[in-house]
VOTOR-768582 format. One record per residue: residue number from 1; residue in one letter; z, x, y negated of N, C-alpha, C in turn. Coordinates in Angstrom, 2 decimals. Layout:
residues N
ATOM,nr,rest,n_zz,n_xx,n_yy,ca_zz,ca_xx,ca_yy,c_zz,c_xx,c_yy
ATOM,NUM,a,Z,X,Y,Z,X,Y,Z,X,Y .
...
This chain:
residues 112
ATOM,nr,rest,n_zz,n_xx,n_yy,ca_zz,ca_xx,ca_yy,c_zz,c_xx,c_yy
ATOM,1,x,51.99,137.82,-132.39,52.68,137.28,-133.48,52.19,137.92,-134.77 .
ATOM,2,x,52.11,137.15,-135.86,51.77,137.67,-137.12,53.09,138.25,-137.81 .
ATOM,3,x,52.86,138.83,-138.99,53.94,139.54,-139.69,55.13,138.59,-140.00 .
ATOM,4,x,54.80,137.37,-140.44,55.84,136.46,-140.77,56.65,136.09,-139.53 .
ATOM,5,x,55.98,135.85,-138.41,56.65,135.49,-137.15,57.54,136.59,-136.66 .
ATOM,6,x,57.00,137.83,-136.78,57.82,139.03,-136.33,59.06,139.16,-137.20 .
ATOM,7,x,58.92,139.00,-138.51,60.05,139.18,-139.41,61.03,138.07,-139.11 .
ATOM,8,x,60.62,136.80,-138.94,61.54,135.68,-138.74,62.28,135.93,-137.38 .
ATOM,9,x,61.58,136.32,-136.44,62.20,136.52,-135.06,63.20,137.65,-135.14 .
ATOM,10,x,62.85,138.80,-135.73,63.76,139.94,-135.81,64.97,139.63,-136.72 .
ATOM,11,x,64.78,138.83,-137.70,65.97,138.39,-138.60,66.98,137.60,-137.73 .
ATOM,12,x,66.43,136.69,-136.95,67.35,135.90,-136.04,68.02,136.83,-135.01 .
ATOM,13,x,67.25,137.67,-134.44,67.79,138.58,-133.40,68.78,139.58,-133.99 .
ATOM,14,x,68.69,139.90,-135.19,69.59,140.92,-135.80,70.95,140.46,-135.78 .
ATOM,15,x,71.18,139.15,-135.79,72.60,138.61,-135.73,73.18,138.87,-134.33 .
ATOM,16,x,72.33,139.11,-133.33,72.85,139.27,-131.96,72.83,140.72,-131.57 .
ATOM,17,x,72.64,141.58,-132.45,72.65,143.05,-132.14,74.07,143.62,-132.00 .
ATOM,18,x,74.21,144.31,-130.89,75.43,145.05,-130.72,75.25,146.47,-131.12 .
ATOM,19,x,75.70,146.85,-132.30,75.47,148.17,-132.86,76.26,149.22,-132.07 .
ATOM,20,x,75.70,150.34,-131.90,76.38,151.52,-131.29,77.51,151.90,-132.25 .
ATOM,21,x,78.64,152.10,-131.65,79.82,152.43,-132.50,80.49,151.26,-133.14 .
ATOM,22,x,80.21,150.05,-132.54,80.81,148.78,-133.14,82.33,149.00,-133.16 .
ATOM,23,x,83.06,148.35,-134.01,82.63,147.14,-134.79,81.91,147.49,-136.12 .
ATOM,24,x,81.97,148.68,-136.65,81.45,148.95,-137.93,80.03,149.40,-137.91 .
ATOM,25,x,79.44,149.62,-136.76,78.04,149.95,-136.65,77.63,151.37,-136.58 .
ATOM,26,x,78.64,152.23,-136.78,78.37,153.71,-136.73,77.12,154.15,-137.41 .
ATOM,27,x,77.09,154.05,-138.74,75.99,154.56,-139.49,75.91,156.03,-139.37 .
ATOM,28,x,74.69,156.58,-139.32,74.49,158.04,-139.22,73.71,158.49,-140.45 .
ATOM,29,x,74.04,159.73,-140.91,73.34,160.28,-142.01,71.96,160.77,-141.67 .
ATOM,30,x,70.98,160.52,-142.58,69.60,160.97,-142.30,69.05,161.64,-143.56 .
ATOM,31,x,69.68,161.45,-144.70,69.21,162.04,-145.89,68.16,161.15,-146.57 .
ATOM,32,x,67.79,161.51,-147.79,66.87,160.78,-148.60,65.90,161.71,-149.25 .
ATOM,33,x,64.78,161.21,-149.60,63.67,161.95,-150.34,63.46,163.32,-149.62 .
ATOM,34,x,63.59,164.45,-150.39,63.24,165.71,-149.84,64.29,166.25,-148.79 .
ATOM,35,x,65.46,165.64,-148.80,66.54,165.99,-147.81,66.47,165.21,-146.61 .
ATOM,36,x,65.49,164.37,-146.39,65.38,163.49,-145.21,65.21,164.33,-143.99 .
ATOM,37,x,66.07,164.13,-142.98,66.02,164.87,-141.73,64.99,164.30,-140.76 .
ATOM,38,x,63.72,164.51,-141.13,62.66,163.85,-140.37,62.55,164.24,-138.94 .
ATOM,39,x,62.70,165.44,-138.56,62.61,165.89,-137.20,63.76,165.23,-136.31 .
ATOM,40,x,64.99,165.26,-136.93,66.09,164.70,-136.25,65.92,163.16,-136.07 .
ATOM,41,x,65.45,162.50,-137.12,65.26,161.06,-137.03,64.14,160.74,-136.03 .
ATOM,42,x,63.06,161.51,-135.99,61.93,161.26,-135.10,62.42,161.44,-133.67 .
ATOM,43,x,63.20,162.44,-133.40,63.75,162.66,-132.01,64.59,161.43,-131.66 .
ATOM,44,x,65.41,160.95,-132.51,66.24,159.82,-132.15,65.39,158.56,-131.98 .
ATOM,45,x,64.39,158.36,-132.75,63.43,157.27,-132.59,62.79,157.23,-131.19 .
ATOM,46,x,62.29,158.41,-130.82,61.60,158.64,-129.52,62.57,158.43,-128.40 .
ATOM,47,x,63.84,158.87,-128.54,64.80,158.69,-127.47,65.25,157.20,-127.36 .
ATOM,48,x,65.42,156.54,-128.40,65.99,155.17,-128.45,64.95,154.10,-128.34 .
ATOM,49,x,63.73,154.35,-128.78,62.66,153.35,-128.79,61.49,153.95,-128.00 .
ATOM,50,x,61.63,154.05,-126.70,60.54,154.69,-125.93,59.21,153.91,-126.02 .
ATOM,51,x,58.17,154.58,-125.92,56.84,153.98,-125.88,55.97,154.52,-126.99 .
ATOM,52,x,54.72,154.20,-126.90,53.76,154.77,-127.87,53.71,154.05,-129.19 .
ATOM,53,x,54.01,152.77,-129.14,53.99,151.92,-130.44,55.24,151.22,-130.58 .
ATOM,54,x,55.64,151.02,-131.84,56.92,150.28,-132.14,56.59,149.33,-133.30 .
ATOM,55,x,57.49,148.38,-133.54,57.35,147.46,-134.58,58.17,147.92,-135.77 .
ATOM,56,x,57.50,147.93,-136.96,58.10,148.31,-138.25,58.20,147.04,-139.05 .
ATOM,57,x,59.40,146.67,-139.39,59.66,145.50,-140.19,60.15,145.85,-141.56 .
ATOM,58,x,59.43,145.48,-142.60,59.70,145.95,-143.95,60.12,144.87,-144.93 .
ATOM,59,x,60.08,143.60,-144.54,60.50,142.54,-145.44,60.02,141.20,-144.88 .
ATOM,60,x,60.16,140.16,-145.77,59.88,138.87,-145.34,58.41,138.61,-144.91 .
ATOM,61,x,57.49,139.36,-145.42,56.11,139.13,-144.96,55.38,140.40,-144.53 .
ATOM,62,x,56.17,141.43,-144.29,55.63,142.69,-144.02,56.18,143.25,-142.67 .
ATOM,63,x,55.32,143.25,-141.65,55.68,143.85,-140.38,54.34,144.40,-139.78 .
ATOM,64,x,54.49,145.51,-139.06,53.33,146.10,-138.47,53.69,146.82,-137.20 .
ATOM,65,x,52.76,147.02,-136.29,52.90,147.93,-135.21,52.41,149.29,-135.57 .
ATOM,66,x,53.25,150.28,-135.32,52.90,151.66,-135.75,53.05,152.62,-134.58 .
ATOM,67,x,52.38,153.70,-134.59,52.56,154.76,-133.59,53.98,155.35,-133.64 .
ATOM,68,x,54.62,155.41,-132.51,56.01,155.95,-132.50,56.02,157.39,-132.95 .
ATOM,69,x,54.96,158.15,-132.70,54.87,159.51,-132.96,54.97,159.86,-134.56 .
ATOM,70,x,54.72,158.90,-135.35,54.78,159.22,-136.83,55.83,158.21,-137.56 .
ATOM,71,x,56.68,157.59,-136.75,57.55,156.58,-137.33,58.49,157.17,-138.37 .
ATOM,72,x,59.07,158.34,-138.11,60.03,158.86,-139.08,59.37,159.17,-140.42 .
ATOM,73,x,58.13,159.67,-140.46,57.45,159.87,-141.65,57.18,158.62,-142.43 .
ATOM,74,x,56.82,157.53,-141.68,56.55,156.29,-142.35,57.93,155.68,-142.89 .
ATOM,75,x,58.98,155.78,-142.18,60.23,155.34,-142.68,60.64,156.14,-143.96 .
ATOM,76,x,60.48,157.43,-143.93,60.83,158.26,-145.10,60.10,157.74,-146.34 .
ATOM,77,x,58.80,157.51,-146.18,57.98,157.09,-147.35,58.36,155.67,-147.81 .
ATOM,78,x,58.70,154.78,-146.90,59.01,153.38,-147.26,60.42,153.27,-147.89 .
ATOM,79,x,61.30,154.17,-147.44,62.68,154.05,-147.98,62.79,154.32,-149.52 .
ATOM,80,x,61.77,154.84,-150.03,61.76,155.00,-151.50,61.75,153.67,-152.20 .
ATOM,81,x,61.23,152.69,-151.60,61.10,151.35,-152.24,61.74,150.24,-151.51 .
ATOM,82,x,62.10,150.32,-150.26,62.64,149.23,-149.50,63.32,149.68,-148.20 .
ATOM,83,x,64.26,148.80,-147.68,64.92,149.12,-146.40,63.99,148.68,-145.27 .
ATOM,84,x,64.13,149.35,-144.18,63.18,148.96,-143.05,64.00,149.00,-141.75 .
ATOM,85,x,63.43,148.36,-140.74,63.97,148.41,-139.40,62.80,148.68,-138.44 .
ATOM,86,x,63.09,149.33,-137.31,62.16,149.58,-136.23,62.69,148.74,-135.02 .
ATOM,87,x,61.75,148.28,-134.26,62.09,147.49,-133.03,61.14,147.90,-131.95 .
ATOM,88,x,61.63,147.84,-130.69,60.73,148.08,-129.57,59.89,146.83,-129.39 .
ATOM,89,x,58.80,146.85,-128.71,57.87,145.71,-128.64,58.49,144.51,-127.95 .
ATOM,90,x,59.48,144.71,-127.08,60.17,143.60,-126.39,61.26,142.98,-127.28 .
ATOM,91,x,61.49,143.56,-128.49,62.54,143.10,-129.36,63.95,143.08,-128.79 .
ATOM,92,x,64.24,144.17,-128.05,65.57,144.32,-127.48,66.33,145.48,-128.05 .
ATOM,93,x,65.73,146.35,-128.73,66.36,147.56,-129.36,65.87,147.65,-130.77 .
ATOM,94,x,66.79,148.04,-131.66,66.45,148.21,-133.01,67.15,149.38,-133.73 .
ATOM,95,x,66.51,149.89,-134.78,67.08,150.91,-135.64,66.95,150.34,-137.09 .
ATOM,96,x,68.08,150.33,-137.76,68.07,149.86,-139.15,68.31,151.00,-140.09 .
ATOM,97,x,67.44,151.11,-141.11,67.45,152.27,-142.04,67.75,151.74,-143.42 .
ATOM,98,x,68.72,152.38,-144.07,69.16,152.00,-145.42,68.68,153.00,-146.45 .
ATOM,99,x,68.38,152.51,-147.62,67.96,153.35,-148.78,69.12,154.30,-149.15 .
ATOM,100,x,70.28,154.15,-148.65,71.41,155.02,-148.98,71.34,156.34,-148.24 .
ATOM,101,x,70.38,156.46,-147.28,70.23,157.64,-146.44,70.93,157.61,-145.19 .
ATOM,102,x,71.18,156.42,-144.66,71.84,156.25,-143.36,71.09,155.34,-142.50 .
ATOM,103,x,71.41,155.39,-141.12,70.74,154.49,-140.25,71.73,154.20,-139.10 .
ATOM,104,x,71.42,153.09,-138.34,72.18,152.76,-137.15,71.26,152.22,-136.10 .
ATOM,105,x,71.74,152.25,-134.80,70.97,151.81,-133.74,71.74,150.75,-132.94 .
ATOM,106,x,71.03,149.78,-132.27,71.77,148.76,-131.58,70.79,148.07,-130.53 .
ATOM,107,x,71.42,147.30,-129.66,70.76,146.55,-128.66,71.04,145.06,-128.88 .
ATOM,108,x,70.03,144.20,-128.62,70.27,142.78,-128.72,70.95,142.38,-127.46 .
ATOM,109,x,72.10,141.63,-127.66,72.85,141.18,-126.56,72.13,140.14,-125.71 .
ATOM,110,x,72.22,140.24,-124.47,71.51,139.33,-123.59,72.00,137.89,-123.76 .
ATOM,111,x,71.04,136.95,-123.70,71.34,135.48,-123.85,71.44,135.04,-125.24 .
ATOM,112,x,71.07,135.80,-126.24,71.23,135.35,-127.63,69.85,135.27,-128.29 .
């Protein structure tokens, strides 16, 4: 899939995500800029999105496959200008990051 297809597919799937801590989605603090908890976020990424590569979705035309080992650093840098989400390659698990310094995790409900 190209970037536009990935973004369109993840946008549709996001409506079917069951967020941890639902109904409000249980946002977790991660910090911003120099206060970003990179090691903690990286550990959560590796635990929730297992595998060597994950999908990074940054906007309507921007998506890329990135190494999981440096995903938190990439997220930290991008959050200065946009909100991002990470997805496993099967598009069944996601992490959504907000420029407000918070993130949440969720699973796509089966059959949606």
